[in-house]
A tleap script that builds the chain and sets N, CA, C and O, in Angstrom:
source leaprc.protein.ff14SB
mol = sequence {
  NMET MET LYS VAL ASN ASN PHE ARG GLY PHE
  THR LEU MET GLU VAL MET MET ALA MET ALA
  ILE PHE SER ILE GLY ILE LEU GLY VAL ALA
  LYS LEU GLN THR THR ALA THR SER GLN THR
  THR ASN SER ARG VAL LEU MET GLU GLU ALA
  THR LEU ALA THR ARG GLU LEU GLU LYS LEU
  LEU ASN TYR SER TYR GLU ASN LEU THR THR
  ALA GLN ILE ASP GLU ASN THR GLU ALA GLY
  ILE LEU TYR ASP LYS ILE THR SER ASP SER
  GLY ALA HIE SER GLY ALA THR TYR SER VAL
  SER ARG THR ILE ASN PRO HIE THR PRO ILE
  LYS ASP ILE THR GLN ILE ILE VAL THR LEU
  ASP ARG GLN GLY THR ASN GLN ASN PHE THR
  VAL THR THR TYR LYS ARG GLU PRO CGLU
}
set mol.1.N position { -38.157 21.185 -65.611 }
set mol.1.CA position { -38.255 20.710 -64.278 }
set mol.1.C position { -36.900 20.511 -63.626 }
set mol.1.O position { -35.918 20.112 -64.252 }
set mol.2.N position { -36.900 20.796 -62.389 }
set mol.2.CA position { -35.678 20.685 -61.633 }
set mol.2.C position { -35.656 19.377 -60.846 }
set mol.2.O position { -36.639 18.999 -60.210 }
set mol.3.N position { -34.509 18.695 -60.906 }
set mol.3.CA position { -34.388 17.449 -60.165 }
set mol.3.C position { -33.893 17.736 -58.750 }
set mol.3.O position { -32.965 18.520 -58.548 }
set mol.4.N position { -34.504 17.113 -57.813 }
set mol.4.CA position { -34.091 17.259 -56.411 }
set mol.4.C position { -33.479 15.930 -55.972 }
set mol.4.O position { -34.094 14.872 -56.102 }
set mol.5.N position { -32.253 16.009 -55.450 }
set mol.5.CA position { -31.589 14.804 -54.944 }
set mol.5.C position { -32.037 14.552 -53.514 }
set mol.5.O position { -31.758 15.361 -52.629 }
set mol.6.N position { -32.696 13.494 -53.284 }
set mol.6.CA position { -33.138 13.121 -51.937 }
set mol.6.C position { -32.365 11.903 -51.441 }
set mol.6.O position { -32.951 10.953 -50.921 }
set mol.7.N position { -31.035 11.943 -51.608 }
set mol.7.CA position { -30.228 10.832 -51.135 }
set mol.7.C position { -30.181 10.857 -49.614 }
set mol.7.O position { -29.976 11.901 -48.996 }
set mol.8.N position { -30.372 9.707 -49.042 }
set mol.8.CA position { -30.280 9.594 -47.590 }
set mol.8.C position { -29.112 8.662 -47.279 }
set mol.8.O position { -28.817 7.731 -48.028 }
set mol.9.N position { -28.448 8.944 -46.136 }
set mol.9.CA position { -27.324 8.101 -45.737 }
set mol.9.C position { -26.052 8.916 -45.602 }
set mol.9.O position { -26.062 10.146 -45.653 }
set mol.10.N position { -24.967 8.196 -45.430 }
set mol.10.CA position { -23.671 8.827 -45.202 }
set mol.10.C position { -22.718 8.447 -46.322 }
set mol.10.O position { -22.842 7.388 -46.937 }
set mol.11.N position { -21.778 9.322 -46.567 }
set mol.11.CA position { -20.750 9.005 -47.541 }
set mol.11.C position { -19.701 8.123 -46.878 }
set mol.11.O position { -19.638 8.043 -45.651 }
set mol.12.N position { -18.896 7.475 -47.669 }
set mol.12.CA position { -17.844 6.609 -47.150 }
set mol.12.C position { -16.867 7.399 -46.286 }
set mol.12.O position { -16.394 6.889 -45.270 }
set mol.13.N position { -16.562 8.614 -46.666 }
set mol.13.CA position { -15.640 9.452 -45.900 }
set mol.13.C position { -16.209 9.772 -44.514 }
set mol.13.O position { -15.470 9.753 -43.529 }
set mol.14.N position { -17.465 10.054 -44.426 }
set mol.14.CA position { -18.095 10.358 -43.137 }
set mol.14.C position { -18.063 9.131 -42.217 }
set mol.14.O position { -17.801 9.259 -41.021 }
set mol.15.N position { -18.323 7.975 -42.758 }
set mol.15.CA position { -18.298 6.746 -41.970 }
set mol.15.C position { -16.884 6.466 -41.464 }
set mol.15.O position { -16.704 6.087 -40.306 }
set mol.16.N position { -15.885 6.649 -42.321 }
set mol.16.CA position { -14.497 6.398 -41.916 }
set mol.16.C position { -14.055 7.377 -40.828 }
set mol.16.O position { -13.364 6.979 -39.890 }
set mol.17.N position { -14.438 8.636 -40.938 }
set mol.17.CA position { -14.087 9.621 -39.904 }
set mol.17.C position { -14.769 9.280 -38.582 }
set mol.17.O position { -14.151 9.378 -37.522 }
set mol.18.N position { -16.018 8.887 -38.637 }
set mol.18.CA position { -16.735 8.507 -37.417 }
set mol.18.C position { -16.077 7.299 -36.754 }
set mol.18.O position { -15.943 7.259 -35.531 }
set mol.19.N position { -15.666 6.318 -37.552 }
set mol.19.CA position { -14.997 5.142 -36.996 }
set mol.19.C position { -13.650 5.501 -36.382 }
set mol.19.O position { -13.274 4.944 -35.351 }
set mol.20.N position { -12.924 6.418 -37.001 }
set mol.20.CA position { -11.632 6.843 -36.457 }
set mol.20.C position { -11.822 7.542 -35.118 }
set mol.20.O position { -11.090 7.258 -34.170 }
set mol.21.N position { -12.774 8.436 -35.022 }
set mol.21.CA position { -13.031 9.144 -33.762 }
set mol.21.C position { -13.490 8.159 -32.688 }
set mol.21.O position { -13.042 8.244 -31.545 }
set mol.22.N position { -14.370 7.235 -33.038 }
set mol.22.CA position { -14.860 6.230 -32.099 }
set mol.22.C position { -13.705 5.347 -31.607 }
set mol.22.O position { -13.637 5.028 -30.420 }
set mol.23.N position { -12.809 4.954 -32.498 }
set mol.23.CA position { -11.667 4.102 -32.132 }
set mol.23.C position { -10.742 4.809 -31.150 }
set mol.23.O position { -10.266 4.202 -30.191 }
set mol.24.N position { -10.490 6.081 -31.389 }
set mol.24.CA position { -9.636 6.846 -30.471 }
set mol.24.C position { -10.279 6.911 -29.086 }
set mol.24.O position { -9.593 6.784 -28.072 }
set mol.25.N position { -11.572 7.106 -29.048 }
set mol.25.CA position { -12.289 7.134 -27.769 }
set mol.25.C position { -12.220 5.807 -27.039 }
set mol.25.O position { -12.010 5.772 -25.826 }
set mol.26.N position { -12.394 4.727 -27.760 }
set mol.26.CA position { -12.337 3.386 -27.156 }
set mol.26.C position { -10.938 3.100 -26.623 }
set mol.26.O position { -10.805 2.515 -25.548 }
set mol.27.N position { -9.898 3.497 -27.343 }
set mol.27.CA position { -8.527 3.300 -26.863 }
set mol.27.C position { -8.296 4.062 -25.553 }
set mol.27.O position { -7.636 3.558 -24.644 }
set mol.28.N position { -8.836 5.258 -25.467 }
set mol.28.CA position { -8.713 6.036 -24.226 }
set mol.28.C position { -9.397 5.353 -23.057 }
set mol.28.O position { -8.854 5.320 -21.952 }
set mol.29.N position { -10.565 4.816 -23.285 }
set mol.29.CA position { -11.297 4.103 -22.227 }
set mol.29.C position { -10.538 2.841 -21.810 }
set mol.29.O position { -10.478 2.521 -20.623 }
set mol.30.N position { -9.961 2.128 -22.771 }
set mol.30.CA position { -9.197 0.917 -22.454 }
set mol.30.C position { -7.975 1.258 -21.592 }
set mol.30.O position { -7.672 0.547 -20.633 }
set mol.31.N position { -7.287 2.327 -21.929 }
set mol.31.CA position { -6.131 2.757 -21.138 }
set mol.31.C position { -6.563 3.158 -19.731 }
set mol.31.O position { -5.887 2.836 -18.753 }
set mol.32.N position { -7.671 3.849 -19.634 }
set mol.32.CA position { -8.208 4.245 -18.332 }
set mol.32.C position { -8.530 3.011 -17.486 }
set mol.32.O position { -8.271 3.005 -16.283 }
set mol.33.N position { -9.080 1.991 -18.090 }
set mol.33.CA position { -9.429 0.767 -17.372 }
set mol.33.C position { -8.184 0.060 -16.853 }
set mol.33.O position { -8.174 -0.391 -15.708 }
set mol.34.N position { -7.139 -0.048 -17.660 }
set mol.34.CA position { -5.917 -0.717 -17.201 }
set mol.34.C position { -5.242 0.074 -16.087 }
set mol.34.O position { -4.714 -0.516 -15.144 }
set mol.35.N position { -5.253 1.394 -16.181 }
set mol.35.CA position { -4.678 2.229 -15.121 }
set mol.35.C position { -5.470 2.078 -13.825 }
set mol.35.O position { -4.882 1.981 -12.749 }
set mol.36.N position { -6.772 2.058 -13.917 }
set mol.36.CA position { -7.618 1.906 -12.730 }
set mol.36.C position { -7.386 0.551 -12.069 }
set mol.36.O position { -7.337 0.463 -10.842 }
set mol.37.N position { -7.246 -0.489 -12.855 }
set mol.37.CA position { -6.996 -1.823 -12.310 }
set mol.37.C position { -5.648 -1.864 -11.602 }
set mol.37.O position { -5.532 -2.437 -10.519 }
set mol.38.N position { -4.644 -1.268 -12.199 }
set mol.38.CA position { -3.314 -1.221 -11.595 }
set mol.38.C position { -3.334 -0.455 -10.272 }
set mol.38.O position { -2.744 -0.902 -9.288 }
set mol.39.N position { -3.995 0.670 -10.246 }
set mol.39.CA position { -4.065 1.475 -9.023 }
set mol.39.C position { -4.855 0.757 -7.925 }
set mol.39.O position { -4.541 0.894 -6.743 }
set mol.40.N position { -5.863 0.007 -8.309 }
set mol.40.CA position { -6.629 -0.765 -7.328 }
set mol.40.C position { -5.740 -1.821 -6.686 }
set mol.40.O position { -5.797 -2.027 -5.474 }
set mol.41.N position { -4.930 -2.483 -7.479 }
set mol.41.CA position { -4.003 -3.485 -6.950 }
set mol.41.C position { -3.001 -2.834 -6.003 }
set mol.41.O position { -2.727 -3.370 -4.929 }
set mol.42.N position { -2.454 -1.684 -6.389 }
set mol.42.CA position { -1.509 -0.976 -5.518 }
set mol.42.C position { -2.172 -0.578 -4.204 }
set mol.42.O position { -1.554 -0.667 -3.142 }
set mol.43.N position { -3.413 -0.145 -4.271 }
set mol.43.CA position { -4.131 0.244 -3.055 }
set mol.43.C position { -4.340 -0.951 -2.135 }
set mol.43.O position { -4.224 -0.829 -0.915 }
set mol.44.N position { -4.646 -2.095 -2.715 }
set mol.44.CA position { -4.824 -3.302 -1.895 }
set mol.44.C position { -3.528 -3.683 -1.192 }
set mol.44.O position { -3.539 -4.049 -0.016 }
set mol.45.N position { -2.418 -3.599 -1.907 }
set mol.45.CA position { -1.120 -3.933 -1.305 }
set mol.45.C position { -0.808 -2.972 -0.161 }
set mol.45.O position { -0.381 -3.405 0.909 }
set mol.46.N position { -1.016 -1.677 -0.374 }
set mol.46.CA position { -0.761 -0.704 0.687 }
set mol.46.C position { -1.662 -0.938 1.895 }
set mol.46.O position { -1.216 -0.814 3.036 }
set mol.47.N position { -2.915 -1.274 1.654 }
set mol.47.CA position { -3.838 -1.541 2.755 }
set mol.47.C position { -3.403 -2.771 3.547 }
set mol.47.O position { -3.473 -2.787 4.776 }
set mol.48.N position { -2.961 -3.785 2.841 }
set mol.48.CA position { -2.472 -4.983 3.519 }
set mol.48.C position { -1.245 -4.657 4.364 }
set mol.48.O position { -1.140 -5.100 5.508 }
set mol.49.N position { -0.321 -3.887 3.804 }
set mol.49.CA position { 0.878 -3.516 4.555 }
set mol.49.C position { 0.528 -2.672 5.768 }
set mol.49.O position { 1.096 -2.870 6.842 }
set mol.50.N position { -0.391 -1.740 5.614 }
set mol.50.CA position { -0.809 -0.903 6.736 }
set mol.50.C position { -1.450 -1.749 7.830 }
set mol.50.O position { -1.212 -1.518 9.015 }
set mol.51.N position { -2.248 -2.712 7.442 }
set mol.51.CA position { -2.900 -3.580 8.418 }
set mol.51.C position { -1.881 -4.418 9.177 }
set mol.51.O position { -1.956 -4.535 10.400 }
set mol.52.N position { -0.932 -5.000 8.459 }
set mol.52.CA position { 0.085 -5.821 9.114 }
set mol.52.C position { 0.986 -4.987 10.023 }
set mol.52.O position { 1.312 -5.407 11.133 }
set mol.53.N position { 1.385 -3.811 9.553 }
set mol.53.CA position { 2.242 -2.944 10.374 }
set mol.53.C position { 1.504 -2.481 11.625 }
set mol.53.O position { 2.083 -2.444 12.711 }
set mol.54.N position { 0.243 -2.131 11.480 }
set mol.54.CA position { -0.545 -1.693 12.638 }
set mol.54.C position { -0.736 -2.834 13.622 }
set mol.54.O position { -0.687 -2.625 14.834 }
set mol.55.N position { -0.952 -4.040 13.110 }
set mol.55.CA position { -1.092 -5.207 13.987 }
set mol.55.C position { 0.175 -5.405 14.813 }
set mol.55.O position { 0.103 -5.646 16.018 }
set mol.56.N position { 1.336 -5.303 14.163 }
set mol.56.CA position { 2.601 -5.452 14.882 }
set mol.56.C position { 2.791 -4.325 15.902 }
set mol.56.O position { 3.280 -4.557 17.008 }
set mol.57.N position { 2.408 -3.125 15.527 }
set mol.57.CA position { 2.523 -1.984 16.437 }
set mol.57.C position { 1.630 -2.179 17.658 }
set mol.57.O position { 2.045 -1.892 18.780 }
set mol.58.N position { 0.423 -2.659 17.451 }
set mol.58.CA position { -0.495 -2.906 18.565 }
set mol.58.C position { 0.056 -3.970 19.507 }
set mol.58.O position { -0.119 -3.867 20.721 }
set mol.59.N position { 0.721 -4.992 18.964 }
set mol.59.CA position { 1.345 -6.007 19.817 }
set mol.59.C position { 2.382 -5.358 20.731 }
set mol.59.O position { 2.445 -5.659 21.923 }
set mol.60.N position { 3.195 -4.463 20.164 }
set mol.60.CA position { 4.232 -3.800 20.960 }
set mol.60.C position { 3.620 -2.876 22.006 }
set mol.60.O position { 4.129 -2.786 23.123 }
set mol.61.N position { 2.552 -2.202 21.663 }
set mol.61.CA position { 1.921 -1.288 22.616 }
set mol.61.C position { 1.304 -2.032 23.794 }
set mol.61.O position { 1.067 -1.433 24.843 }
set mol.62.N position { 1.044 -3.312 23.639 }
set mol.62.CA position { 0.492 -4.102 24.743 }
set mol.62.C position { 1.541 -4.478 25.780 }
set mol.62.O position { 1.191 -4.877 26.891 }
set mol.63.N position { 2.823 -4.356 25.438 }
set mol.63.CA position { 3.880 -4.638 26.410 }
set mol.63.C position { 3.998 -3.487 27.399 }
set mol.63.O position { 3.640 -2.346 27.105 }
set mol.64.N position { 4.505 -3.814 28.566 }
set mol.64.CA position { 4.710 -2.762 29.554 }
set mol.64.C position { 5.845 -1.849 29.098 }
set mol.64.O position { 6.665 -2.225 28.260 }
set mol.65.N position { 5.876 -0.658 29.661 }
set mol.65.CA position { 6.905 0.315 29.302 }
set mol.65.C position { 8.295 -0.235 29.613 }
set mol.65.O position { 9.231 -0.035 28.840 }
set mol.66.N position { 8.428 -0.928 30.747 }
set mol.66.CA position { 9.729 -1.474 31.142 }
set mol.66.C position { 10.219 -2.516 30.143 }
set mol.66.O position { 11.395 -2.523 29.777 }
set mol.67.N position { 9.316 -3.403 29.699 }
set mol.67.CA position { 9.714 -4.415 28.728 }
set mol.67.C position { 10.085 -3.788 27.390 }
set mol.67.O position { 10.995 -4.262 26.710 }
set mol.68.N position { 9.389 -2.730 27.017 }
set mol.68.CA position { 9.737 -2.048 25.758 }
set mol.68.C position { 11.116 -1.419 25.835 }
set mol.68.O position { 11.923 -1.562 24.917 }
set mol.69.N position { 11.384 -0.727 26.925 }
set mol.69.CA position { 12.642 0.022 27.019 }
set mol.69.C position { 13.844 -0.879 27.228 }
set mol.69.O position { 14.967 -0.485 26.912 }
set mol.70.N position { 13.639 -2.078 27.752 }
set mol.70.CA position { 14.772 -2.992 27.930 }
set mol.70.C position { 14.833 -4.017 26.813 }
set mol.70.O position { 15.711 -4.881 26.814 }
set mol.71.N position { 13.912 -3.936 25.858 }
set mol.71.CA position { 13.865 -4.811 24.681 }
set mol.71.C position { 13.794 -6.273 25.072 }
set mol.71.O position { 14.437 -7.120 24.453 }
set mol.72.N position { 13.009 -6.572 26.106 }
set mol.72.CA position { 12.827 -7.956 26.541 }
set mol.72.C position { 11.520 -8.499 25.958 }
set mol.72.O position { 10.635 -8.937 26.693 }
set mol.73.N position { 11.416 -8.464 24.668 }
set mol.73.CA position { 10.177 -8.842 24.012 }
set mol.73.C position { 10.337 -10.118 23.205 }
set mol.73.O position { 9.433 -10.952 23.164 }
set mol.74.N position { 11.457 -10.263 22.582 }
set mol.74.CA position { 11.609 -11.299 21.578 }
set mol.74.C position { 13.031 -11.826 21.632 }
set mol.74.O position { 13.957 -11.094 21.979 }
set mol.75.N position { 13.207 -13.104 21.287 }
set mol.75.CA position { 14.568 -13.660 21.257 }
set mol.75.C position { 15.377 -13.142 20.083 }
set mol.75.O position { 16.594 -13.328 20.043 }
set mol.76.N position { 14.719 -12.488 19.118 }
set mol.76.CA position { 15.403 -11.941 17.943 }
set mol.76.C position { 15.833 -10.493 18.180 }
set mol.76.O position { 15.822 -9.685 17.252 }
set mol.77.N position { 16.209 -10.164 19.409 }
set mol.77.CA position { 16.548 -8.788 19.756 }
set mol.77.C position { 18.015 -8.511 19.462 }
set mol.77.O position { 18.891 -9.332 19.736 }
set mol.78.N position { 18.257 -7.338 18.899 }
set mol.78.CA position { 19.612 -6.932 18.587 }
set mol.78.C position { 19.711 -5.420 18.754 }
set mol.78.O position { 19.264 -4.675 17.881 }
set mol.79.N position { 20.281 -4.961 19.846 }
set mol.79.CA position { 20.501 -3.524 20.096 }
set mol.79.C position { 19.228 -2.700 19.935 }
set mol.79.O position { 19.238 -1.666 19.267 }
set mol.80.N position { 18.143 -3.150 20.538 }
set mol.80.CA position { 16.907 -2.369 20.509 }
set mol.80.C position { 16.090 -2.537 19.242 }
set mol.80.O position { 15.028 -1.930 19.101 }
set mol.81.N position { 16.577 -3.361 18.315 }
set mol.81.CA position { 15.822 -3.587 17.072 }
set mol.81.C position { 15.401 -5.057 17.061 }
set mol.81.O position { 16.229 -5.952 17.228 }
set mol.82.N position { 14.133 -5.283 16.867 }
set mol.82.CA position { 13.600 -6.638 16.844 }
set mol.82.C position { 13.314 -7.029 15.404 }
set mol.82.O position { 12.665 -6.281 14.672 }
set mol.83.N position { 13.792 -8.196 14.994 }
set mol.83.CA position { 13.601 -8.653 13.618 }
set mol.83.C position { 12.721 -9.899 13.607 }
set mol.83.O position { 12.758 -10.718 14.524 }
set mol.84.N position { 11.952 -10.013 12.573 }
set mol.84.CA position { 11.082 -11.175 12.447 }
set mol.84.C position { 10.611 -11.253 11.006 }
set mol.84.O position { 10.778 -10.307 10.236 }
set mol.85.N position { 10.037 -12.358 10.655 }
set mol.85.CA position { 9.393 -12.499 9.348 }
set mol.85.C position { 7.955 -12.891 9.596 }
set mol.85.O position { 7.677 -13.751 10.433 }
set mol.86.N position { 7.045 -12.274 8.882 }
set mol.86.CA position { 5.647 -12.652 8.987 }
set mol.86.C position { 5.120 -12.910 7.588 }
set mol.86.O position { 5.641 -12.385 6.604 }
set mol.87.N position { 4.101 -13.709 7.515 }
set mol.87.CA position { 3.447 -14.003 6.245 }
set mol.87.C position { 2.038 -13.475 6.327 }
set mol.87.O position { 1.323 -13.736 7.294 }
set mol.88.N position { 1.637 -12.735 5.320 }
set mol.88.CA position { 0.286 -12.183 5.338 }
set mol.88.C position { -0.712 -13.317 5.219 }
set mol.88.O position { -0.467 -14.312 4.536 }
set mol.89.N position { -1.840 -13.154 5.894 }
set mol.89.CA position { -2.853 -14.190 5.868 }
set mol.89.C position { -4.131 -13.729 5.179 }
set mol.89.O position { -5.115 -14.468 5.134 }
set mol.90.N position { -4.122 -12.521 4.646 }
set mol.90.CA position { -5.305 -12.029 3.944 }
set mol.90.C position { -4.883 -10.929 2.997 }
set mol.90.O position { -3.743 -10.466 3.039 }
set mol.91.N position { -5.797 -10.513 2.145 }
set mol.91.CA position { -5.526 -9.397 1.255 }
set mol.91.C position { -5.259 -9.835 -0.167 }
set mol.91.O position { -5.419 -11.002 -0.525 }
set mol.92.N position { -4.847 -8.870 -0.967 }
set mol.92.CA position { -4.675 -9.102 -2.396 }
set mol.92.C position { -3.529 -10.064 -2.683 }
set mol.92.O position { -3.557 -10.785 -3.681 }
set mol.93.N position { -2.537 -10.077 -1.827 }
set mol.93.CA position { -1.359 -10.901 -2.064 }
set mol.93.C position { -1.173 -11.873 -0.907 }
set mol.93.O position { -0.120 -11.893 -0.270 }
set mol.94.N position { -2.175 -12.662 -0.642 }
set mol.94.CA position { -2.098 -13.631 0.447 }
set mol.94.C position { -0.879 -14.517 0.265 }
set mol.94.O position { -0.565 -14.964 -0.838 }
set mol.95.N position { -0.215 -14.753 1.364 }
set mol.95.CA position { 0.970 -15.584 1.319 }
set mol.95.C position { 2.249 -14.814 1.062 }
set mol.95.O position { 3.324 -15.414 1.064 }
set mol.96.N position { 2.177 -13.500 0.837 }
set mol.96.CA position { 3.391 -12.700 0.635 }
set mol.96.C position { 4.178 -12.675 1.936 }
set mol.96.O position { 3.596 -12.655 3.020 }
set mol.97.N position { 5.494 -12.676 1.825 }
set mol.97.CA position { 6.339 -12.678 3.010 }
set mol.97.C position { 6.937 -11.289 3.206 }
set mol.97.O position { 7.442 -10.670 2.269 }
set mol.98.N position { 6.864 -10.820 4.442 }
set mol.98.CA position { 7.392 -9.518 4.803 }
set mol.98.C position { 8.472 -9.697 5.855 }
set mol.98.O position { 8.357 -10.550 6.735 }
set mol.99.N position { 9.509 -8.900 5.764 }
set mol.99.CA position { 10.508 -8.810 6.810 }
set mol.99.C position { 10.084 -7.652 7.701 }
set mol.99.O position { 9.838 -6.548 7.216 }
set mol.100.N position { 9.999 -7.903 9.004 }
set mol.100.CA position { 9.513 -6.894 9.937 }
set mol.100.C position { 10.643 -6.495 10.865 }
set mol.100.O position { 11.296 -7.351 11.463 }
set mol.101.N position { 10.874 -5.196 10.986 }
set mol.101.CA position { 11.816 -4.714 12.000 }
set mol.101.C position { 11.068 -3.773 12.927 }
set mol.101.O position { 10.281 -2.930 12.497 }
set mol.102.N position { 11.336 -3.942 14.200 }
set mol.102.CA position { 10.707 -3.114 15.218 }
set mol.102.C position { 11.822 -2.389 15.955 }
set mol.102.O position { 12.675 -3.027 16.571 }
set mol.103.N position { 11.822 -1.087 15.898 }
set mol.103.CA position { 12.863 -0.291 16.550 }
set mol.103.C position { 12.264 0.392 17.771 }
set mol.103.O position { 11.245 1.077 17.679 }
set mol.104.N position { 12.909 0.197 18.910 }
set mol.104.CA position { 12.457 0.791 20.163 }
set mol.104.C position { 13.529 1.787 20.602 }
set mol.104.O position { 14.671 1.398 20.846 }
set mol.105.N position { 13.173 3.065 20.704 }
set mol.105.CA position { 14.111 4.111 21.115 }
set mol.105.C position { 13.645 4.725 22.430 }
set mol.105.O position { 12.808 5.627 22.427 }
set mol.106.N position { 14.182 4.242 23.567 }
set mol.106.CA position { 13.764 4.809 24.854 }
set mol.106.C position { 14.188 6.271 24.982 }
set mol.106.O position { 15.220 6.687 24.457 }
set mol.107.N position { 13.378 7.023 25.682 }
set mol.107.CA position { 13.648 8.439 25.973 }
set mol.107.C position { 13.880 9.253 24.702 }
set mol.107.O position { 14.734 10.137 24.655 }
set mol.108.N position { 13.101 8.931 23.679 }
set mol.108.CA position { 13.187 9.670 22.426 }
set mol.108.C position { 11.797 10.141 22.075 }
set mol.108.O position { 10.896 9.302 22.061 }
set mol.109.N position { 11.548 11.339 21.804 }
set mol.109.CA position { 12.445 12.485 21.710 }
set mol.109.C position { 12.728 13.148 23.053 }
set mol.109.O position { 13.648 13.959 23.158 }
set mol.110.N position { 11.934 12.809 24.101 }
set mol.110.CA position { 12.189 13.397 25.417 }
set mol.110.C position { 12.155 12.286 26.463 }
set mol.110.O position { 11.752 11.158 26.182 }
set mol.111.N position { 12.586 12.630 27.666 }
set mol.111.CA position { 12.640 11.661 28.760 }
set mol.111.C position { 11.248 11.089 29.033 }
set mol.111.O position { 10.243 11.793 28.944 }
set mol.112.N position { 11.214 9.804 29.366 }
set mol.112.CA position { 9.994 9.062 29.705 }
set mol.112.C position { 9.059 8.833 28.507 }
set mol.112.O position { 7.913 8.421 28.686 }
set mol.113.N position { 9.539 9.096 27.312 }
set mol.113.CA position { 8.772 8.817 26.099 }
set mol.113.C position { 9.591 7.837 25.258 }
set mol.113.O position { 10.775 8.064 25.010 }
set mol.114.N position { 8.963 6.763 24.826 }
set mol.114.CA position { 9.636 5.775 23.990 }
set mol.114.C position { 9.061 5.821 22.585 }
set mol.114.O position { 7.845 5.787 22.392 }
set mol.115.N position { 9.943 5.897 21.623 }
set mol.115.CA position { 9.542 5.884 20.217 }
set mol.115.C position { 9.527 4.425 19.746 }
set mol.115.O position { 10.468 3.671 19.991 }
set mol.116.N position { 8.439 4.045 19.065 }
set mol.116.CA position { 8.307 2.689 18.535 }
set mol.116.C position { 8.111 2.798 17.025 }
set mol.116.O position { 7.192 3.470 16.557 }
set mol.117.N position { 8.981 2.133 16.271 }
set mol.117.CA position { 8.920 2.168 14.809 }
set mol.117.C position { 8.781 0.735 14.305 }
set mol.117.O position { 9.578 -0.132 14.664 }
set mol.118.N position { 7.787 0.491 13.486 }
set mol.118.CA position { 7.602 -0.813 12.855 }
set mol.118.C position { 7.759 -0.605 11.352 }
set mol.118.O position { 7.069 0.224 10.758 }
set mol.119.N position { 8.669 -1.357 10.742 }
set mol.119.CA position { 8.913 -1.258 9.302 }
set mol.119.C position { 8.688 -2.623 8.657 }
set mol.119.O position { 9.238 -3.634 9.095 }
set mol.120.N position { 7.878 -2.630 7.621 }
set mol.120.CA position { 7.627 -3.843 6.833 }
set mol.120.C position { 8.370 -3.721 5.511 }
set mol.120.O position { 8.221 -2.726 4.800 }
set mol.121.N position { 9.163 -4.721 5.182 }
set mol.121.CA position { 9.820 -4.799 3.882 }
set mol.121.C position { 9.264 -6.019 3.175 }
set mol.121.O position { 9.463 -7.152 3.616 }
set mol.122.N position { 8.567 -5.780 2.076 }
set mol.122.CA position { 8.019 -6.902 1.316 }
set mol.122.C position { 9.143 -7.523 0.515 }
set mol.122.O position { 9.817 -6.840 -0.256 }
set mol.123.N position { 9.346 -8.810 0.694 }
set mol.123.CA position { 10.445 -9.484 0.015 }
set mol.123.C position { 10.209 -9.493 -1.482 }
set mol.123.O position { 9.104 -9.754 -1.957 }
set mol.124.N position { 11.279 -9.201 -2.215 }
set mol.124.CA position { 11.210 -9.158 -3.665 }
set mol.124.C position { 10.945 -7.765 -4.222 }
set mol.124.O position { 10.871 -7.590 -5.439 }
set mol.125.N position { 10.801 -6.772 -3.346 }
set mol.125.CA position { 10.585 -5.392 -3.799 }
set mol.125.C position { 11.532 -4.473 -3.052 }
set mol.125.O position { 12.152 -4.875 -2.068 }
set mol.126.N position { 11.643 -3.244 -3.517 }
set mol.126.CA position { 12.460 -2.231 -2.838 }
set mol.126.C position { 11.602 -1.299 -2.009 }
set mol.126.O position { 12.080 -0.254 -1.566 }
set mol.127.N position { 10.355 -1.649 -1.789 }
set mol.127.CA position { 9.443 -0.772 -1.063 }
set mol.127.C position { 9.299 -1.243 0.374 }
set mol.127.O position { 9.368 -2.437 0.668 }
set mol.128.N position { 9.097 -0.277 1.261 }
set mol.128.CA position { 8.810 -0.618 2.647 }
set mol.128.C position { 7.687 0.272 3.166 }
set mol.128.O position { 7.341 1.284 2.558 }
set mol.129.N position { 7.137 -0.123 4.287 }
set mol.129.CA position { 6.039 0.608 4.909 }
set mol.129.C position { 6.407 0.781 6.371 }
set mol.129.O position { 6.700 -0.198 7.058 }
set mol.130.N position { 6.394 2.026 6.856 }
set mol.130.CA position { 6.823 2.320 8.217 }
set mol.130.C position { 5.705 3.004 8.994 }
set mol.130.O position { 5.033 3.907 8.496 }
set mol.131.N position { 5.527 2.539 10.242 }
set mol.131.CA position { 4.569 3.141 11.165 }
set mol.131.C position { 5.342 3.525 12.420 }
set mol.131.O position { 6.123 2.729 12.941 }
set mol.132.N position { 5.127 4.737 12.902 }
set mol.132.CA position { 5.818 5.227 14.095 }
set mol.132.C position { 4.804 5.710 15.118 }
set mol.132.O position { 3.812 6.353 14.773 }
set mol.133.N position { 5.064 5.394 16.384 }
set mol.133.CA position { 4.226 5.921 17.463 }
set mol.133.C position { 5.102 6.146 18.693 }
set mol.133.O position { 6.287 5.814 18.692 }
set mol.134.N position { 4.510 6.708 19.730 }
set mol.134.CA position { 5.221 7.011 20.959 }
set mol.134.C position { 4.427 6.463 22.139 }
set mol.134.O position { 3.197 6.479 22.135 }
set mol.135.N position { 5.155 5.973 23.162 }
set mol.135.CA position { 4.507 5.486 24.371 }
set mol.135.C position { 5.131 6.191 25.565 }
set mol.135.O position { 6.352 6.289 25.688 }
set mol.136.N position { 4.275 6.670 26.422 }
set mol.136.CA position { 4.729 7.416 27.603 }
set mol.136.C position { 4.837 6.476 28.797 }
set mol.136.O position { 4.006 5.588 28.985 }
set mol.137.N position { 5.888 6.690 29.607 }
set mol.137.CA position { 6.051 5.899 30.817 }
set mol.137.C position { 4.949 6.273 31.801 }
set mol.137.O position { 4.709 7.455 32.046 }
set mol.138.N position { 4.277 5.270 32.367 }
set mol.138.CA position { 3.213 5.585 33.324 }
set mol.138.C position { 3.794 6.193 34.592 }
set mol.138.O position { 4.914 5.873 34.991 }
set mol.139.N position { 3.039 7.051 35.206 }
set mol.139.CA position { 3.526 7.724 36.428 }
set mol.139.C position { 3.217 6.926 37.643 }
set mol.139.O position { 3.551 7.338 38.754 }
savepdb mol mol.pdb
quit
């Protein structure tokens, strides 16, 4: 008579290989999660900066063309560049302080067109966010 081995289950080597492959997969997922979290934070910061810069730009666009071109907007005026500090009131980094510069270039790039540049510099970093637009003198 012939004996038939009907062993069921896995060998120790098979279990160890499966655990090694599973561990490598889990490490990849963990790295993916940390990268995604970091990118989400960066996106929130950029969105906050874009919102603040756009808000400042909209304030400038509400001024008349004459006030923009003569830089009669703010007491912090220096040769067409307006400086100020603002504190964010919402977003991922509430309470962050930004240095804001507003540059007004009359008749740039052509006559009767004023270039308006708003730059946000977040204090404590080397990054800035700049928004540029143009305003035409009314006829």
